[in-house]
HTML snippet that shows the backbone in 3Dmol.js (N, CA, C, O; Angstrom):
<script src="https://3Dmol.org/build/3Dmol-min.js"></script>
<div id="view" style="width:600px;height:400px;position:relative"></div>
<script>
const pdb = `
ATOM      1  N   MET A   1     135.962  -1.349  33.540  1.00  0.00           N
ATOM      2  CA  MET A   1     135.188  -0.328  33.707  1.00  0.00           C
ATOM      3  C   MET A   1     134.461   0.439  32.255  1.00  0.00           C
ATOM      4  O   MET A   1     135.199   0.817  31.346  1.00  0.00           O
ATOM      5  N   ILE A   2     132.784   0.625  32.166  1.00  0.00           N
ATOM      6  CA  ILE A   2     132.369   0.995  31.313  1.00  0.00           C
ATOM      7  C   ILE A   2     132.411   2.521  31.459  1.00  0.00           C
ATOM      8  O   ILE A   2     131.825   3.028  32.414  1.00  0.00           O
ATOM      9  N   PHE A   3     133.233   3.480  30.349  1.00  0.00           N
ATOM     10  CA  PHE A   3     132.765   4.875  30.777  1.00  0.00           C
ATOM     11  C   PHE A   3     131.586   5.424  30.151  1.00  0.00           C
ATOM     12  O   PHE A   3     131.620   5.080  28.969  1.00  0.00           O
ATOM     13  N   ILE A   4     130.531   6.136  30.396  1.00  0.00           N
ATOM     14  CA  ILE A   4     129.406   6.473  29.634  1.00  0.00           C
ATOM     15  C   ILE A   4     129.237   7.901  29.593  1.00  0.00           C
ATOM     16  O   ILE A   4     128.834   8.454  30.617  1.00  0.00           O
ATOM     17  N   SER A   5     129.570   8.815  28.207  1.00  0.00           N
ATOM     18  CA  SER A   5     129.701   9.905  28.134  1.00  0.00           C
ATOM     19  C   SER A   5     128.752  11.206  28.745  1.00  0.00           C
ATOM     20  O   SER A   5     127.598  10.844  28.975  1.00  0.00           O
ATOM     21  N   GLU A   6     128.908  12.028  28.918  1.00  0.00           N
ATOM     22  CA  GLU A   6     127.596  13.247  29.512  1.00  0.00           C
ATOM     23  C   GLU A   6     127.169  13.333  28.614  1.00  0.00           C
ATOM     24  O   GLU A   6     126.161  14.014  28.804  1.00  0.00           O
ATOM     25  N   GLU A   7     127.265  12.971  27.168  1.00  0.00           N
ATOM     26  CA  GLU A   7     126.149  13.034  25.999  1.00  0.00           C
ATOM     27  C   GLU A   7     124.996  11.919  26.347  1.00  0.00           C
ATOM     28  O   GLU A   7     123.800  12.151  26.522  1.00  0.00           O
ATOM     29  N   LYS A   8     125.575  10.816  26.397  1.00  0.00           N
ATOM     30  CA  LYS A   8     124.677   9.572  26.704  1.00  0.00           C
ATOM     31  C   LYS A   8     123.870   9.855  27.725  1.00  0.00           C
ATOM     32  O   LYS A   8     122.668  10.096  27.614  1.00  0.00           O
ATOM     33  N   LYS A   9     124.552   9.832  28.833  1.00  0.00           N
ATOM     34  CA  LYS A   9     123.742  10.253  30.056  1.00  0.00           C
ATOM     35  C   LYS A   9     122.564  10.993  29.863  1.00  0.00           C
ATOM     36  O   LYS A   9     121.428  10.569  30.076  1.00  0.00           O
ATOM     37  N   ALA A  10     122.931  12.359  29.362  1.00  0.00           N
ATOM     38  CA  ALA A  10     121.713  13.425  29.127  1.00  0.00           C
ATOM     39  C   ALA A  10     120.539  12.952  28.166  1.00  0.00           C
ATOM     40  O   ALA A  10     119.343  13.240  28.140  1.00  0.00           O
ATOM     41  N   LEU A  11     121.141  12.318  27.573  1.00  0.00           N
ATOM     42  CA  LEU A  11     119.574  11.623  26.448  1.00  0.00           C
ATOM     43  C   LEU A  11     119.225  10.597  27.118  1.00  0.00           C
ATOM     44  O   LEU A  11     118.042  10.807  27.385  1.00  0.00           O
ATOM     45  N   ILE A  12     119.613   9.323  27.685  1.00  0.00           N
ATOM     46  CA  ILE A  12     119.002   8.701  28.367  1.00  0.00           C
ATOM     47  C   ILE A  12     118.339   9.051  29.436  1.00  0.00           C
ATOM     48  O   ILE A  12     117.545   8.165  29.750  1.00  0.00           O
ATOM     49  N   MET A  13     118.311  10.261  30.368  1.00  0.00           N
ATOM     50  CA  MET A  13     118.014  11.047  30.964  1.00  0.00           C
ATOM     51  C   MET A  13     116.307  11.517  30.480  1.00  0.00           C
ATOM     52  O   MET A  13     115.210  11.416  31.030  1.00  0.00           O
ATOM     53  N   ILE A  14     116.711  11.973  29.383  1.00  0.00           N
ATOM     54  CA  ILE A  14     115.820  13.267  28.313  1.00  0.00           C
ATOM     55  C   ILE A  14     114.715  11.733  27.620  1.00  0.00           C
ATOM     56  O   ILE A  14     113.548  12.015  27.348  1.00  0.00           O
ATOM     57  N   ILE A  15     115.215  10.148  27.382  1.00  0.00           N
ATOM     58  CA  ILE A  15     114.365   9.066  26.694  1.00  0.00           C
ATOM     59  C   ILE A  15     113.467   8.787  27.983  1.00  0.00           C
ATOM     60  O   ILE A  15     112.260   8.615  27.811  1.00  0.00           O
ATOM     61  N   GLY A  16     114.000   8.735  29.249  1.00  0.00           N
ATOM     62  CA  GLY A  16     113.089   8.291  30.350  1.00  0.00           C
ATOM     63  C   GLY A  16     112.292   9.574  30.490  1.00  0.00           C
ATOM     64  O   GLY A  16     111.278   9.595  29.792  1.00  0.00           O
ATOM     65  N   VAL A  17     112.447  10.316  31.003  1.00  0.00           N
ATOM     66  CA  VAL A  17     111.247  11.332  31.494  1.00  0.00           C
ATOM     67  C   VAL A  17     110.279  11.930  30.406  1.00  0.00           C
ATOM     68  O   VAL A  17     109.127  12.338  30.559  1.00  0.00           O
ATOM     69  N   LEU A  18     111.129  11.869  29.149  1.00  0.00           N
ATOM     70  CA  LEU A  18     110.033  11.748  27.833  1.00  0.00           C
ATOM     71  C   LEU A  18     109.055  10.445  28.213  1.00  0.00           C
ATOM     72  O   LEU A  18     107.840  10.512  28.400  1.00  0.00           O
ATOM     73  N   ASP A  19     109.634   9.606  28.261  1.00  0.00           N
ATOM     74  CA  ASP A  19     108.546   7.930  28.054  1.00  0.00           C
ATOM     75  C   ASP A  19     107.875   7.898  29.494  1.00  0.00           C
ATOM     76  O   ASP A  19     106.980   7.078  29.700  1.00  0.00           O
ATOM     77  N   SER A  20     108.304   8.813  30.545  1.00  0.00           N
ATOM     78  CA  SER A  20     107.074   8.492  31.762  1.00  0.00           C
ATOM     79  C   SER A  20     106.424   9.737  31.475  1.00  0.00           C
ATOM     80  O   SER A  20     105.649   9.803  32.429  1.00  0.00           O
ATOM     81  N   LEU A  21     106.258  10.616  30.892  1.00  0.00           N
ATOM     82  CA  LEU A  21     105.697  12.080  30.935  1.00  0.00           C
ATOM     83  C   LEU A  21     104.728  11.150  29.499  1.00  0.00           C
ATOM     84  O   LEU A  21     103.541  11.338  29.763  1.00  0.00           O
ATOM     85  N   TYR A  22     104.815  10.435  28.409  1.00  0.00           N
ATOM     86  CA  TYR A  22     104.377   9.981  27.300  1.00  0.00           C
ATOM     87  C   TYR A  22     102.963   8.817  28.423  1.00  0.00           C
ATOM     88  O   TYR A  22     101.762   9.027  28.594  1.00  0.00           O
ATOM     89  N   ASN A  23     103.674   7.909  28.835  1.00  0.00           N
ATOM     90  CA  ASN A  23     102.844   6.994  29.926  1.00  0.00           C
ATOM     91  C   ASN A  23     101.933   7.805  31.028  1.00  0.00           C
ATOM     92  O   ASN A  23     101.154   7.073  31.637  1.00  0.00           O
ATOM     93  N   GLU A  24     101.904   9.043  31.346  1.00  0.00           N
ATOM     94  CA  GLU A  24     101.296   9.628  32.239  1.00  0.00           C
ATOM     95  C   GLU A  24     101.915   8.954  33.629  1.00  0.00           C
ATOM     96  O   GLU A  24     100.997   8.467  34.289  1.00  0.00           O
ATOM     97  N   ALA A  25     102.861   8.836  34.085  1.00  0.00           N
ATOM     98  CA  ALA A  25     103.002   7.982  35.052  1.00  0.00           C
ATOM     99  C   ALA A  25     103.893   9.477  36.165  1.00  0.00           C
ATOM    100  O   ALA A  25     103.827   9.519  37.394  1.00  0.00           O
ATOM    101  N   ILE A  26     104.480  10.292  35.470  1.00  0.00           N
ATOM    102  CA  ILE A  26     104.811  11.637  35.961  1.00  0.00           C
ATOM    103  C   ILE A  26     104.096  12.588  35.262  1.00  0.00           C
ATOM    104  O   ILE A  26     103.583  12.382  34.163  1.00  0.00           O
ATOM    105  N   SER A  27     104.042  13.845  36.007  1.00  0.00           N
ATOM    106  CA  SER A  27     103.463  15.251  35.509  1.00  0.00           C
ATOM    107  C   SER A  27     104.150  15.889  34.898  1.00  0.00           C
ATOM    108  O   SER A  27     105.372  15.769  34.986  1.00  0.00           O
ATOM    109  N   ILE A  28     103.492  16.863  33.997  1.00  0.00           N
ATOM    110  CA  ILE A  28     104.700  18.183  33.629  1.00  0.00           C
ATOM    111  C   ILE A  28     105.760  18.593  34.455  1.00  0.00           C
ATOM    112  O   ILE A  28     106.952  18.654  34.154  1.00  0.00           O
ATOM    113  N   GLU A  29     105.033  18.964  35.890  1.00  0.00           N
ATOM    114  CA  GLU A  29     105.277  19.463  36.865  1.00  0.00           C
ATOM    115  C   GLU A  29     106.674  18.714  36.913  1.00  0.00           C
ATOM    116  O   GLU A  29     107.689  19.223  36.438  1.00  0.00           O
ATOM    117  N   GLU A  30     106.653  17.565  37.472  1.00  0.00           N
ATOM    118  CA  GLU A  30     107.674  16.645  37.989  1.00  0.00           C
ATOM    119  C   GLU A  30     109.045  16.370  36.627  1.00  0.00           C
ATOM    120  O   GLU A  30     110.229  16.208  36.923  1.00  0.00           O
ATOM    121  N   ALA A  31     108.562  16.376  35.314  1.00  0.00           N
ATOM    122  CA  ALA A  31     109.428  16.440  34.426  1.00  0.00           C
ATOM    123  C   ALA A  31     110.392  17.738  34.294  1.00  0.00           C
ATOM    124  O   ALA A  31     111.598  17.684  34.055  1.00  0.00           O
ATOM    125  N   ASN A  32     109.700  18.805  34.477  1.00  0.00           N
ATOM    126  CA  ASN A  32     110.641  19.933  34.316  1.00  0.00           C
ATOM    127  C   ASN A  32     111.141  19.837  35.807  1.00  0.00           C
ATOM    128  O   ASN A  32     112.208  20.450  35.770  1.00  0.00           O
ATOM    129  N   LYS A  33     110.947  19.397  37.112  1.00  0.00           N
ATOM    130  CA  LYS A  33     111.662  19.405  38.171  1.00  0.00           C
ATOM    131  C   LYS A  33     113.200  18.466  37.522  1.00  0.00           C
ATOM    132  O   LYS A  33     114.406  18.706  37.470  1.00  0.00           O
ATOM    133  N   LEU A  34     112.332  17.374  37.129  1.00  0.00           N
ATOM    134  CA  LEU A  34     113.880  16.275  36.963  1.00  0.00           C
ATOM    135  C   LEU A  34     114.655  16.745  36.337  1.00  0.00           C
ATOM    136  O   LEU A  34     115.780  16.883  36.819  1.00  0.00           O
ATOM    137  N   TYR A  35     114.345  17.236  34.858  1.00  0.00           N
ATOM    138  CA  TYR A  35     115.518  17.629  34.215  1.00  0.00           C
ATOM    139  C   TYR A  35     115.045  18.563  32.691  1.00  0.00           C
ATOM    140  O   TYR A  35     115.783  18.737  31.721  1.00  0.00           O
ATOM    141  N   PHE A  36     113.708  19.032  32.838  1.00  0.00           N
ATOM    142  CA  PHE A  36     113.582  19.873  31.532  1.00  0.00           C
ATOM    143  C   PHE A  36     113.430  21.205  32.283  1.00  0.00           C
ATOM    144  O   PHE A  36     112.396  21.703  32.727  1.00  0.00           O
ATOM    145  N   SER A  37     114.725  21.685  32.327  1.00  0.00           N
ATOM    146  CA  SER A  37     114.422  23.255  32.783  1.00  0.00           C
ATOM    147  C   SER A  37     116.107  24.030  32.295  1.00  0.00           C
ATOM    148  O   SER A  37     117.238  23.612  32.049  1.00  0.00           O
ATOM    149  N   PRO A  38     115.423  25.321  32.352  1.00  0.00           N
ATOM    150  CA  PRO A  38     116.916  26.074  32.191  1.00  0.00           C
ATOM    151  C   PRO A  38     117.904  25.770  32.668  1.00  0.00           C
ATOM    152  O   PRO A  38     118.930  25.750  31.988  1.00  0.00           O
ATOM    153  N   LYS A  39     117.902  25.468  33.871  1.00  0.00           N
ATOM    154  CA  LYS A  39     118.880  25.165  35.112  1.00  0.00           C
ATOM    155  C   LYS A  39     119.813  24.238  34.175  1.00  0.00           C
ATOM    156  O   LYS A  39     120.847  24.565  33.592  1.00  0.00           O
ATOM    157  N   THR A  40     119.072  22.826  34.196  1.00  0.00           N
ATOM    158  CA  THR A  40     119.711  21.986  33.506  1.00  0.00           C
ATOM    159  C   THR A  40     120.443  22.299  31.842  1.00  0.00           C
ATOM    160  O   THR A  40     121.510  21.761  31.545  1.00  0.00           O
ATOM    161  N   THR A  41     119.891  22.992  31.107  1.00  0.00           N
ATOM    162  CA  THR A  41     120.731  23.267  29.923  1.00  0.00           C
ATOM    163  C   THR A  41     121.603  24.022  30.030  1.00  0.00           C
ATOM    164  O   THR A  41     122.321  24.263  29.060  1.00  0.00           O
ATOM    165  N   ILE A  42     121.828  24.715  31.437  1.00  0.00           N
ATOM    166  CA  ILE A  42     123.308  25.845  31.681  1.00  0.00           C
ATOM    167  C   ILE A  42     124.224  25.058  32.247  1.00  0.00           C
ATOM    168  O   ILE A  42     125.390  25.357  31.994  1.00  0.00           O
ATOM    169  N   GLN A  43     123.996  23.939  33.090  1.00  0.00           N
ATOM    170  CA  GLN A  43     124.977  22.428  33.525  1.00  0.00           C
ATOM    171  C   GLN A  43     125.130  21.770  32.016  1.00  0.00           C
ATOM    172  O   GLN A  43     126.296  21.450  31.784  1.00  0.00           O
ATOM    173  N   LEU A  44     124.315  21.532  31.070  1.00  0.00           N
ATOM    174  CA  LEU A  44     124.773  20.593  30.072  1.00  0.00           C
ATOM    175  C   LEU A  44     125.996  21.792  29.363  1.00  0.00           C
ATOM    176  O   LEU A  44     127.134  21.421  29.076  1.00  0.00           O
ATOM    177  N   GLU A  45     125.654  22.834  29.215  1.00  0.00           N
ATOM    178  CA  GLU A  45     126.429  23.734  28.469  1.00  0.00           C
ATOM    179  C   GLU A  45     127.530  23.781  28.882  1.00  0.00           C
ATOM    180  O   GLU A  45     128.409  23.681  28.026  1.00  0.00           O
ATOM    181  N   LYS A  46     127.938  23.938  30.236  1.00  0.00           N
ATOM    182  CA  LYS A  46     128.881  23.895  31.564  1.00  0.00           C
ATOM    183  C   LYS A  46     129.993  22.898  31.098  1.00  0.00           C
ATOM    184  O   LYS A  46     131.214  23.012  30.990  1.00  0.00           O
ATOM    185  N   ASN A  47     128.984  21.725  30.829  1.00  0.00           N
ATOM    186  CA  ASN A  47     130.122  20.607  30.681  1.00  0.00           C
ATOM    187  C   ASN A  47     130.161  20.104  29.433  1.00  0.00           C
ATOM    188  O   ASN A  47     130.212  18.910  29.139  1.00  0.00           O
ATOM    189  N   LYS A  48     130.128  21.352  28.445  1.00  0.00           N
ATOM    190  CA  LYS A  48     130.553  20.709  26.791  1.00  0.00           C
ATOM    191  C   LYS A  48     129.730  20.050  26.314  1.00  0.00           C
ATOM    192  O   LYS A  48     130.182  19.733  25.213  1.00  0.00           O
ATOM    193  N   VAL A  49     128.626  19.555  26.456  1.00  0.00           N
ATOM    194  CA  VAL A  49     127.638  18.608  26.124  1.00  0.00           C
ATOM    195  C   VAL A  49     127.052  19.260  24.508  1.00  0.00           C
ATOM    196  O   VAL A  49     126.602  20.404  24.449  1.00  0.00           O
ATOM    197  N   ASN A  50     127.112  18.618  23.618  1.00  0.00           N
ATOM    198  CA  ASN A  50     126.444  18.563  22.379  1.00  0.00           C
ATOM    199  C   ASN A  50     125.520  19.395  22.162  1.00  0.00           C
ATOM    200  O   ASN A  50     124.406  18.925  22.390  1.00  0.00           O
ATOM    201  N   SER A  51     125.533  20.632  21.749  1.00  0.00           N
ATOM    202  CA  SER A  51     124.674  21.890  21.293  1.00  0.00           C
ATOM    203  C   SER A  51     123.427  21.075  20.850  1.00  0.00           C
ATOM    204  O   SER A  51     122.355  21.510  21.273  1.00  0.00           O
ATOM    205  N   GLU A  52     123.388  19.904  20.025  1.00  0.00           N
ATOM    206  CA  GLU A  52     121.655  19.282  19.723  1.00  0.00           C
ATOM    207  C   GLU A  52     121.386  19.034  20.886  1.00  0.00           C
ATOM    208  O   GLU A  52     120.260  19.457  21.146  1.00  0.00           O
ATOM    209  N   ILE A  53     121.982  18.435  21.931  1.00  0.00           N
ATOM    210  CA  ILE A  53     121.048  17.676  22.814  1.00  0.00           C
ATOM    211  C   ILE A  53     120.914  18.826  23.784  1.00  0.00           C
ATOM    212  O   ILE A  53     119.996  18.730  24.597  1.00  0.00           O
ATOM    213  N   VAL A  54     121.551  19.715  23.822  1.00  0.00           N
ATOM    214  CA  VAL A  54     120.859  20.925  24.591  1.00  0.00           C
ATOM    215  C   VAL A  54     119.926  21.595  24.457  1.00  0.00           C
ATOM    216  O   VAL A  54     119.258  22.086  25.367  1.00  0.00           O
ATOM    217  N   GLN A  55     119.717  21.730  23.048  1.00  0.00           N
ATOM    218  CA  GLN A  55     118.824  22.175  22.308  1.00  0.00           C
ATOM    219  C   GLN A  55     117.637  21.292  22.622  1.00  0.00           C
ATOM    220  O   GLN A  55     116.507  21.680  22.918  1.00  0.00           O
ATOM    221  N   LEU A  56     118.052  20.083  22.516  1.00  0.00           N
ATOM    222  CA  LEU A  56     116.487  19.291  22.794  1.00  0.00           C
ATOM    223  C   LEU A  56     116.027  19.081  23.802  1.00  0.00           C
ATOM    224  O   LEU A  56     114.871  18.688  23.955  1.00  0.00           O
ATOM    225  N   VAL A  57     117.140  19.381  25.036  1.00  0.00           N
ATOM    226  CA  VAL A  57     116.648  19.957  26.433  1.00  0.00           C
ATOM    227  C   VAL A  57     115.546  21.317  26.355  1.00  0.00           C
ATOM    228  O   VAL A  57     114.504  21.352  27.009  1.00  0.00           O
ATOM    229  N   TRP A  58     115.937  22.260  25.552  1.00  0.00           N
ATOM    230  CA  TRP A  58     115.180  23.477  25.472  1.00  0.00           C
ATOM    231  C   TRP A  58     114.073  23.116  25.124  1.00  0.00           C
ATOM    232  O   TRP A  58     113.140  23.412  25.871  1.00  0.00           O
ATOM    233  N   GLU A  59     113.849  22.518  24.142  1.00  0.00           N
ATOM    234  CA  GLU A  59     112.393  21.775  23.254  1.00  0.00           C
ATOM    235  C   GLU A  59     111.774  21.193  24.405  1.00  0.00           C
ATOM    236  O   GLU A  59     110.590  21.512  24.518  1.00  0.00           O
ATOM    237  N   CYS A  60     112.176  20.507  25.207  1.00  0.00           N
ATOM    238  CA  CYS A  60     111.376  19.608  26.147  1.00  0.00           C
ATOM    239  C   CYS A  60     111.227  20.757  27.285  1.00  0.00           C
ATOM    240  O   CYS A  60     110.478  20.552  28.240  1.00  0.00           O
ATOM    241  N   CYS A  61     111.798  21.709  27.190  1.00  0.00           N
ATOM    242  CA  CYS A  61     111.294  22.588  28.571  1.00  0.00           C
ATOM    243  C   CYS A  61     109.946  23.106  27.711  1.00  0.00           C
ATOM    244  O   CYS A  61     109.011  23.300  28.487  1.00  0.00           O
ATOM    245  N   GLU A  62     109.631  23.358  26.423  1.00  0.00           N
ATOM    246  CA  GLU A  62     108.526  24.065  25.967  1.00  0.00           C
ATOM    247  C   GLU A  62     107.155  23.437  26.027  1.00  0.00           C
ATOM    248  O   GLU A  62     106.098  24.053  25.886  1.00  0.00           O
ATOM    249  N   LEU A  63     107.348  21.545  26.353  1.00  0.00           N
ATOM    250  CA  LEU A  63     105.877  21.250  26.476  1.00  0.00           C
ATOM    251  C   LEU A  63     105.176  21.581  27.677  1.00  0.00           C
ATOM    252  O   LEU A  63     104.052  21.139  27.912  1.00  0.00           O
ATOM    253  N   GLU A  64     105.766  22.302  28.404  1.00  0.00           N
ATOM    254  CA  GLU A  64     104.475  22.859  29.526  1.00  0.00           C
ATOM    255  C   GLU A  64     104.048  23.937  29.140  1.00  0.00           C
ATOM    256  O   GLU A  64     103.387  24.664  29.882  1.00  0.00           O
ATOM    257  N   ASN A  65     104.377  24.282  27.763  1.00  0.00           N
ATOM    258  CA  ASN A  65     103.592  25.524  27.036  1.00  0.00           C
ATOM    259  C   ASN A  65     102.694  24.589  25.898  1.00  0.00           C
ATOM    260  O   ASN A  65     101.519  24.957  25.894  1.00  0.00           O
ATOM    261  N   ILE A  66     102.942  23.581  25.031  1.00  0.00           N
ATOM    262  CA  ILE A  66     102.336  22.899  24.833  1.00  0.00           C
ATOM    263  C   ILE A  66     100.798  22.321  25.344  1.00  0.00           C
ATOM    264  O   ILE A  66      99.688  22.340  24.810  1.00  0.00           O
ATOM    265  N   TYR A  67     101.355  21.755  26.765  1.00  0.00           N
ATOM    266  CA  TYR A  67     100.242  21.075  27.389  1.00  0.00           C
ATOM    267  C   TYR A  67      99.562  22.058  27.782  1.00  0.00           C
ATOM    268  O   TYR A  67      98.480  21.476  27.859  1.00  0.00           O
ATOM    269  N   SER A  68      99.275  23.427  28.191  1.00  0.00           N
ATOM    270  CA  SER A  68      98.859  24.714  28.418  1.00  0.00           C
ATOM    271  C   SER A  68      98.016  24.815  27.201  1.00  0.00           C
ATOM    272  O   SER A  68      96.828  24.550  27.381  1.00  0.00           O
ATOM    273  N   LEU A  69      98.379  25.141  26.001  1.00  0.00           N
ATOM    274  CA  LEU A  69      98.140  25.752  24.610  1.00  0.00           C
ATOM    275  C   LEU A  69      96.747  25.079  24.065  1.00  0.00           C
ATOM    276  O   LEU A  69      95.555  25.377  24.001  1.00  0.00           O
ATOM    277  N   ILE A  70      97.875  23.665  23.605  1.00  0.00           N
ATOM    278  CA  ILE A  70      97.274  22.700  23.019  1.00  0.00           C
ATOM    279  C   ILE A  70      97.659  21.234  23.356  1.00  0.00           C
ATOM    280  O   ILE A  70      98.488  20.473  22.857  1.00  0.00           O
ATOM    281  N   PRO A  71      96.742  21.094  24.406  1.00  0.00           N
ATOM    282  CA  PRO A  71      96.969  19.873  25.318  1.00  0.00           C
ATOM    283  C   PRO A  71      96.857  18.712  24.040  1.00  0.00           C
ATOM    284  O   PRO A  71      97.916  18.088  23.982  1.00  0.00           O
ATOM    285  N   HIS A  72      95.855  18.255  22.998  1.00  0.00           N
ATOM    286  CA  HIS A  72      95.528  16.878  22.493  1.00  0.00           C
ATOM    287  C   HIS A  72      96.965  16.822  21.514  1.00  0.00           C
ATOM    288  O   HIS A  72      97.184  15.733  20.983  1.00  0.00           O
ATOM    289  N   LYS A  73      98.048  18.053  21.229  1.00  0.00           N
ATOM    290  CA  LYS A  73      99.267  17.666  20.766  1.00  0.00           C
ATOM    291  C   LYS A  73     100.731  17.510  21.252  1.00  0.00           C
ATOM    292  O   LYS A  73     101.795  17.527  20.633  1.00  0.00           O
ATOM    293  N   LEU A  74     100.362  17.316  22.877  1.00  0.00           N
ATOM    294  CA  LEU A  74     101.218  16.909  23.597  1.00  0.00           C
ATOM    295  C   LEU A  74     102.155  15.769  23.315  1.00  0.00           C
ATOM    296  O   LEU A  74     103.381  15.770  23.211  1.00  0.00           O
ATOM    297  N   LYS A  75     101.037  14.527  23.188  1.00  0.00           N
ATOM    298  CA  LYS A  75     101.879  13.192  22.973  1.00  0.00           C
ATOM    299  C   LYS A  75     102.421  13.054  21.717  1.00  0.00           C
ATOM    300  O   LYS A  75     103.348  12.270  21.515  1.00  0.00           O
ATOM    301  N   LYS A  76     101.973  13.685  20.916  1.00  0.00           N
ATOM    302  CA  LYS A  76     102.819  13.816  19.939  1.00  0.00           C
ATOM    303  C   LYS A  76     103.993  14.662  19.526  1.00  0.00           C
ATOM    304  O   LYS A  76     104.742  14.462  18.570  1.00  0.00           O
ATOM    305  N   ASN A  77     104.034  15.682  20.443  1.00  0.00           N
ATOM    306  CA  ASN A  77     105.081  16.125  20.475  1.00  0.00           C
ATOM    307  C   ASN A  77     106.297  15.485  21.735  1.00  0.00           C
ATOM    308  O   ASN A  77     107.497  15.758  21.695  1.00  0.00           O
ATOM    309  N   ILE A  78     105.746  14.745  22.623  1.00  0.00           N
ATOM    310  CA  ILE A  78     106.556  14.047  23.621  1.00  0.00           C
ATOM    311  C   ILE A  78     107.205  13.051  22.468  1.00  0.00           C
ATOM    312  O   ILE A  78     108.405  13.225  22.258  1.00  0.00           O
ATOM    313  N   ASP A  79     106.599  12.126  21.775  1.00  0.00           N
ATOM    314  CA  ASP A  79     107.013  11.032  20.509  1.00  0.00           C
ATOM    315  C   ASP A  79     108.410  11.443  19.686  1.00  0.00           C
ATOM    316  O   ASP A  79     109.452  10.885  19.343  1.00  0.00           O
ATOM    317  N   MET A  80     107.884  12.564  19.596  1.00  0.00           N
ATOM    318  CA  MET A  80     109.064  13.638  18.275  1.00  0.00           C
ATOM    319  C   MET A  80     109.995  13.419  19.066  1.00  0.00           C
ATOM    320  O   MET A  80     110.734  12.468  18.815  1.00  0.00           O
ATOM    321  N   LEU A  81     110.289  14.411  20.512  1.00  0.00           N
ATOM    322  CA  LEU A  81     111.545  14.667  21.076  1.00  0.00           C
ATOM    323  C   LEU A  81     111.971  13.565  21.335  1.00  0.00           C
ATOM    324  O   LEU A  81     113.148  13.313  21.074  1.00  0.00           O
ATOM    325  N   LYS A  82     110.750  12.153  22.191  1.00  0.00           N
ATOM    326  CA  LYS A  82     111.895  10.816  22.704  1.00  0.00           C
ATOM    327  C   LYS A  82     112.453  10.484  21.151  1.00  0.00           C
ATOM    328  O   LYS A  82     113.670  10.303  21.115  1.00  0.00           O
ATOM    329  N   ASN A  83     111.700  10.368  19.765  1.00  0.00           N
ATOM    330  CA  ASN A  83     112.808   9.862  18.501  1.00  0.00           C
ATOM    331  C   ASN A  83     113.844  10.511  17.982  1.00  0.00           C
ATOM    332  O   ASN A  83     114.676  10.082  17.183  1.00  0.00           O
ATOM    333  N   ARG A  84     113.742  11.785  18.571  1.00  0.00           N
ATOM    334  CA  ARG A  84     115.130  12.711  18.124  1.00  0.00           C
ATOM    335  C   ARG A  84     116.115  11.965  19.066  1.00  0.00           C
ATOM    336  O   ARG A  84     117.027  11.239  18.672  1.00  0.00           O
ATOM    337  N   ALA A  85     115.831  12.221  20.280  1.00  0.00           N
ATOM    338  CA  ALA A  85     116.692  11.882  21.278  1.00  0.00           C
ATOM    339  C   ALA A  85     117.600  10.274  21.113  1.00  0.00           C
ATOM    340  O   ALA A  85     118.742  10.050  21.514  1.00  0.00           O
ATOM    341  N   ILE A  86     116.727   9.379  20.448  1.00  0.00           N
ATOM    342  CA  ILE A  86     117.159   8.383  20.130  1.00  0.00           C
ATOM    343  C   ILE A  86     117.793   8.005  19.079  1.00  0.00           C
ATOM    344  O   ILE A  86     118.628   7.101  19.121  1.00  0.00           O
ATOM    345  N   ASP A  87     117.487   8.634  18.025  1.00  0.00           N
ATOM    346  CA  ASP A  87     118.456   8.677  17.098  1.00  0.00           C
ATOM    347  C   ASP A  87     120.029   9.623  17.426  1.00  0.00           C
ATOM    348  O   ASP A  87     121.166   9.206  17.205  1.00  0.00           O
ATOM    349  N   ILE A  88     119.753  10.593  17.843  1.00  0.00           N
ATOM    350  CA  ILE A  88     121.000  10.907  18.229  1.00  0.00           C
ATOM    351  C   ILE A  88     121.547  10.192  19.284  1.00  0.00           C
ATOM    352  O   ILE A  88     122.776  10.189  19.212  1.00  0.00           O
ATOM    353  N   LEU A  89     121.161   9.661  20.117  1.00  0.00           N
ATOM    354  CA  LEU A  89     122.012   8.226  20.823  1.00  0.00           C
ATOM    355  C   LEU A  89     122.500   7.220  20.257  1.00  0.00           C
ATOM    356  O   LEU A  89     123.489   6.717  20.789  1.00  0.00           O
ATOM    357  N   LYS A  90     122.039   6.701  19.185  1.00  0.00           N
ATOM    358  CA  LYS A  90     122.105   5.659  18.421  1.00  0.00           C
ATOM    359  C   LYS A  90     123.474   6.409  17.789  1.00  0.00           C
ATOM    360  O   LYS A  90     124.544   5.932  18.168  1.00  0.00           O
ATOM    361  N   ALA A  91     123.525   7.535  16.865  1.00  0.00           N
ATOM    362  CA  ALA A  91     124.449   8.280  16.444  1.00  0.00           C
ATOM    363  C   ALA A  91     125.853   8.429  17.329  1.00  0.00           C
ATOM    364  O   ALA A  91     126.987   8.460  16.851  1.00  0.00           O
ATOM    365  N   LEU A  92     125.600   8.489  18.327  1.00  0.00           N
ATOM    366  CA  LEU A  92     127.248   8.217  19.316  1.00  0.00           C
ATOM    367  C   LEU A  92     127.866   7.137  19.429  1.00  0.00           C
ATOM    368  O   LEU A  92     128.907   7.086  20.085  1.00  0.00           O
TER     369      LEU A  92
END
`;
const viewer = $3Dmol.createViewer("view");
viewer.addModel(pdb, "pdb");
viewer.setStyle({}, {cartoon: {color: "spectrum"}});
viewer.zoomTo();
viewer.render();
</script>
């Protein structure tokens, strides 16, 4: 049996949601309902997930503000967050 840590599970979810959002397969609202919410960060903290990953989810929660205020920078921010998540995942 292969064990996948909570950190890896979280990062894989983050990457998938960001990729779906980038490719316009889901909306910002759907991304927030799926994973990018304060509720998720609280759960991750309870599960003692690395604080860098919790911070990344908080930053993903801010995508809604970027979409509302500076929509032309949304894809750049999504790409940056996704690359950070991939880098953290590789380091685990």
